[in-house]
C-alpha positions as CSV (number, residue, x, y, z in Angstrom):
1,M,119.1,112.4,135.9
2,G,115.3,112.4,135.4
3,A,113.2,114.4,133.1
4,V,113.5,118.2,133.0
5,V,111.1,119.9,135.4
6,T,108.8,122.3,133.8
7,Q,106.1,124.7,134.9
8,N,103.4,122.0,134.2
9,D,105.2,119.9,137.1
10,V,105.1,123.0,139.3
11,R,101.3,123.5,138.5
12,R,100.5,119.8,139.1
13,I,102.3,119.8,142.6
14,A,100.8,123.2,143.8
15,L,97.3,122.6,142.7
16,A,97.2,119.2,144.5
17,L,97.8,121.2,147.8
18,P,94.6,122.2,149.8
19,A,92.9,125.6,149.0
20,T,95.4,126.5,146.2
21,S,94.4,128.4,143.1
22,E,96.2,129.6,140.1
23,D,96.0,133.1,138.8
24,T,94.2,133.1,135.5
25,E,96.5,135.7,133.9
26,A,100.0,134.9,135.2
27,F,102.0,131.9,136.5
28,R,101.1,132.4,140.1
29,F,99.8,130.3,142.8
30,F,97.7,131.2,146.0
31,V,96.6,129.5,149.2
32,D,93.7,131.2,150.6
33,G,94.3,134.3,148.6
34,R,97.9,134.5,149.6
35,Q,100.6,134.2,147.0
36,F,103.3,131.5,147.6
37,L,104.8,130.6,144.2
38,W,105.2,132.5,140.9
39,A,107.3,132.8,137.7
40,W,110.4,134.9,138.1
41,N,110.3,138.1,136.1
42,E,113.7,138.6,134.6
43,R,115.2,142.0,133.6
44,I,116.9,141.4,130.4
45,D,117.3,145.0,129.5
46,R,117.5,147.7,132.2
47,R,115.4,150.1,129.9
48,R,112.5,147.6,129.6
49,R,109.9,145.8,131.9
50,R,111.0,142.6,133.5
51,I,109.5,139.6,131.5
52,P,108.5,136.1,132.9
53,N,111.1,133.5,132.7
54,A,109.4,130.0,132.2
55,E,112.5,128.2,133.6
56,V,112.6,130.0,136.9
57,I,110.1,130.1,139.6
58,A,110.2,132.3,142.9
59,A,109.0,130.4,145.9
60,R,108.2,131.7,149.4
61,V,110.4,130.6,152.2
62,A,110.0,130.8,156.0
63,D,112.7,133.2,156.7
64,E,116.2,134.5,155.9
65,F,117.7,131.5,157.5
66,E,115.9,129.0,155.2
67,K,116.7,131.1,152.2
68,Q,120.3,131.2,152.9
69,T,120.3,127.5,153.7
70,L,118.8,126.7,150.2
71,L,121.3,129.1,148.4
72,E,124.2,127.3,150.1
73,M,122.7,123.9,149.5
74,D,122.8,123.9,145.7
75,P,123.8,127.2,144.0
76,A,123.0,125.4,140.7
77,V,119.5,125.1,141.7
78,F,118.7,128.1,143.9
79,F,119.8,131.8,143.4
80,T,118.6,135.1,144.3
81,E,118.9,138.7,143.0
82,P,119.0,142.2,144.5
83,H,115.3,142.6,143.8
84,Y,114.6,139.8,146.5
85,D,117.2,141.2,149.1
86,G,115.4,141.2,152.5
87,Y,112.3,139.2,151.1
88,P,111.5,135.8,152.0
89,A,111.7,134.0,148.7
90,V,114.3,132.1,146.5
91,L,114.7,131.7,143.0
92,V,114.6,128.1,141.5
93,R,116.0,126.9,138.1
94,L,113.4,124.3,137.0
95,P,115.8,122.6,134.4
96,V,118.2,121.4,137.1
97,I,116.0,120.6,140.2
98,D,114.6,117.1,140.6
99,Q,111.0,116.2,141.2
100,E,111.3,115.3,144.8
101,L,113.1,118.5,145.8
102,L,110.7,120.5,143.8
103,T,107.8,119.0,145.8
104,R,109.6,119.9,148.9
105,I,110.0,123.5,147.8
106,V,106.5,123.9,146.6
107,T,105.1,122.3,149.7
108,G,107.2,124.5,151.9
109,A,106.2,127.5,150.1
110,W,102.6,126.7,150.5
111,R,103.1,126.1,154.2
112,T,104.6,129.6,154.7
113,R,101.3,131.1,153.4
114,A,98.6,128.7,154.6
115,P,96.2,129.5,157.4
116,K,96.6,127.5,160.7
117,R,93.4,125.8,160.0
118,L,94.7,124.2,156.8
119,L,98.0,123.2,158.3
120,R,96.4,121.2,161.0
121,G,93.3,120.0,159.1
122,P,92.8,116.7,157.3
123,G,94.7,116.6,154.1
124,A,97.2,119.1,155.2
125,A,100.4,118.9,153.3
126,A,103.4,117.2,155.2
């Protein structure tokens, strides 16, 4: 197994994609102003606010089919919670995902939110 993936790896991959920007106040990434990746806010105590968990990201997916496919593919890496029921996003545990799969997930999330002009233009993510 390779090195443990961190938010720095996520940041490096995300910011390499065209027209991507990072929120200056939270761990969130946007393409052309549309959010595609963010830190999971975990509810540790029902009476308190959710807090960002640095070891888990939420990534947009194309649809419910893709979400279910990822959840079934590797439950150690991918999971969800009731908060995301019906929402096209999957939760990803960074300590157990490898760099190659992370790159595919981040790029796929970007593609779900990128405008068509970026998807077909030069330098478009594969």
